[in-house]
N, C-alpha and C positions, 0 to 999 in steps of 0.2 A: 578680579572679577572674571567669571566664566564667559567665554565667547559663546556665540549663538549655537555653533555646531558641536560644542564640547558636551560629552555625555557625563552628566553629573551623577546619575543613578549608577551605582556599582553592583547592585544586586536586585533581584526580584523576589517577592514573597508569593508563593502559591497559596491561594485560599482553599485549594483541594477540591476533591469530588463532592464531598459532603462534610458538614461540621459534626455530624452525629458519630460518636465513638463506636456505638453498636453497629451502625451501618458500615463504618470503616473496617471494623473487624470482619464482618461478613464478606465484604468485597475483597479484603486481603486473603481470606481463606479460599474464596472462589478463584481468584486469580492464581494463587499458588498451586492449587490442585489442577486447574486448567493447564497451566504451563508445564506442570509435572507430567501430564498425560500427552498433551498435544505437541509440545515443542520437540520431544524425541521423535514423534511421528514425522515431523518435517525433515529432520536429519535422516530418518530411515528412508524417506522417499528419495532424497539425494543419493544416499548410499546404494539403494536398490538400482536406480537408473545408471549410476556410475559403474556398478559391478556386473550388471546383467548384459551379456552380449546381444540379447534379443531386443533390447530397448535402445537402439542406436538411431532411430528415426528422429528427424528434427522436432517432431511433436514432443518427444520425451526429453530431448535436449532443452527445449524451452520450459517444460514442466519442472525440470530440475533447477533451472535458474529462477523460476517463480518461487519454488520452495526456499531457495537461498535468499532471495530478496525479502520474502515475507518473514523468514526467521531473523534476518538482520534488522528489519523494520521493527520487529517486536522488542528488540533490545534497546530501542531509543527511549521509550516512555515507561514501559512496565517495570523494569528493575528500580528505577528512580521512584516510581509511584509507590512500590511496595515499601521502600525505605522511608518515604515520607509519611506513610500510614503509621509508622512507629515513632515519628518525630513530632515534637510539639510545634516547632517552627520549621516551616518548609521553605528553605531559601535556596536560590540558585544564583550564581554570579552572572553578570552581564555577558561575559564571554561564553559561559556555559549555556546560557539561554540562546545565544546566537548559534552556537554549535549544534544544539538540539534542534533548533528550527531548520538549520541547513540540512542536516542528515535526514530529518523527517521528510522534507520535500525532495531531496535528492533521491532517496529510495522510493518514495511514493510516486514521483514523476517517472522514474525508471520502470516501475511496475505498470503504470498506466500505458506506457509505450510498449511494454512487453505484451500486454493484452492485445494491442493493435497488431503486433508482429505475429502473435498466435492466431489471430483472426485471418491474417493474410496467408499464413501457412495452411490453415484449414480450407480457405478458398481455393488455393492452388491444388491441394490434395483432392478435393471433391469435384471441383469444376474443371480443372485442367490436369487430370491424372497422368496423361502421357508426358507432360512437361515438368512433372513434379521433381523428379530426380535431377533434372537439369537446372531448374530455377532454385530449388532449395538444397543446393550442394553445400558441403561443409564450409567452404570459404564464404558463401553467402550468409550462412547462419551466424558465423563469427562476426561478419561485417554488420549484420543486423543487431547482434548483441552489443557490439561496440557503439553503434549509433544510439541505442536506447540508453546506455550509460552516459554518453555525452549529452543526450537530450535531457536526462534527469539532472545532470550537473548544471547545464545551462539554465533550466527552469528554476533551480534552487538558488544559484548564485545571483540571478537577477533580483530575487526577492531579498536576499541578504544584503546586497549592495544598496538597495533602496532603504532598508531599515537602518543600516549603518550611518546613513546621512541624516537620520532623524534625531533631534535633540530630546533627551530624557532627563527631566529635572524634578520628577515626582508628580504624583504618587508612584509607588513601585509595587503595588499589589495586583497580581494577575488573578482574575476570577476564573481559574482553571487549575488543572493538575499537571500541566506541561506548557512549554512555550510554543505558541502558535501565532500566526500572522494576525488574526482578528483582534486578539487580546493585547498583543504587544503594541500594535499600531495605536490603539486607543489611549495608551499611556504617553504618547509623544506630546511634547510641549509646543505644538504648532498645529495649524489647520491640516488635517490629513485627508481631505476630500479627494484630492487628485491622487494621492497615494493609494487610497482605497480602490479607486477606479482601476489603477494600474494593477493592483493585486487581484481584483476580480477578473480582469481580462487575462492575467497570467495564469491564474489557478482555476477560477470558477468557469469562465467561458471556455477555456481550453478543455477542461474536464467534460463539460456539457457537450461540446462538439465531438470529442472522442467517443463519448457514451452513445450519442445518436448515430455516429458513423459506424460503431461496432454493431449496434442493433440492426442497422440497415444492411450491413455486410452479411450477417447471419440470416436475415430475411431473404436476401438474394440467394444465398447458398441453398436454403430450403426450397425456394422456388425452382432452382435449377435441377434439383433431384426429384421433383414430382413425378417425372416419367421413368424413374429408375426402378430397379427391382425392390421388393419389400425389404430385403436384407440391407441393401445400400441405404434406403430411406431411413430405416430404423437406426443404422449406425450413424448417419449424418444427424438425425434428430437427437440422438443421445449426446453426441459431441457438442452440437450447438446449444442444447439445453444446459449442459454443464458450464460452457463458457458464459452463457447469458446469466446464469446464477452468480458466477464469480464477478461478472461485470456489475450486476445489480448491487451486490453487497460491498463492492469496493467503490464504485462511482456514485451510487446513491447518496451515502453520507457526505462524500467529498463535495458533491454539487450543493447539498443543503448547507454546508459550512462556508464554502468559498464563493458560490455563485449568487450571493445576495448581499445587500448592505450589511456591514459589520455591526449589527445591533444585537445585543444579548437577548436570547430567548430561554425560557425555562428548560427546554429539552436539549440545549446545546451541549451540556456536559455529558449527558447520556449518549448522544449521537457520537461525540468525540471519543468517549470511552470504548464503544463498540468498534469505531473506525480505526483507532490506533492500538487497541489492546487485544480485542477478541477476533475480529474478522481477519486480520492478516494471517494468523496461524490456521484459520479454517479453510482458506482458499485452496491450498494444495491438497488438504485432506478431502475436501469435497470432490475435487477432480479425481483423486486416486480411488475413492470409493465407487465412482462411476466408470472406472476404467479397468476392465477385466485383465488386460495384459500386465498392468502395473501391480494389481492385487496378486496375481499368480506369481509374478517374479518376487514380490515381497514375501509371500508365504514360503517360497523356495529358500530365500535367503535366511529367513528365521529358522526354518527346519534345519538348514545346514550349519548354522553358527550358534543357535540357541538351544534347540531341542536336543541335538546330538551331544 
């Protein structure tokens, strides 16, 4: 006889994004083309920042790490999703499901903290320009980078540790196209009310507080530059607008998914699709398109290594 804490379920079955074969084919083509165009752009951003001596400021250091995090994040769900579109039975092992969930929240949590670090960097640069080189020195930048990686790991390992103590004895069908906390918890063979509250506090409430804190910080920055010259105000407005756009497309879906009771809604899969597959790769591209220095350096790199 199985003990209470023994995991009986050895695999999970994804129900997928949709049951329609025609829609699956269209989504498959869309994702394939999207990744064929956008994914190399993220690696180009990293290469440009690494190779151009004019992009050594902390702002670009963190932008390069944002591109790396988003590119890594995109490999957690999308490749498996593309394979499952071509499979009749979409199965993932229990260990594979836990690993997917861990890396999803490890990189997602790290990215959320990176946005906080980038907001702090912009606050010092705009509101404390004379102290910028002292506060945001290379050692401080690497310390902040290490802190956000550790923060993402802690955030993720807490959720995994809680889920590993849940008993799963069936059913094993996940109404999604990847393993995530809300769907996995609902399959546990026990009362999950307390676990849901812990997960909402760990993911949802934390994301909501970071979101509100980031918006407040950029509002403070814009208030501080009201008396500056037009050029400084325009530059600050452009930078803050870019960051706010990235914050909205990242934190908005995360708040919708994790900051409410884990009850299935018709739009859940659509929100999860954009949150895990589309938006991560768009974040660095949006920032780059609004940053003249990075665009100029990228064009120089392409002319030097491609056109010639």
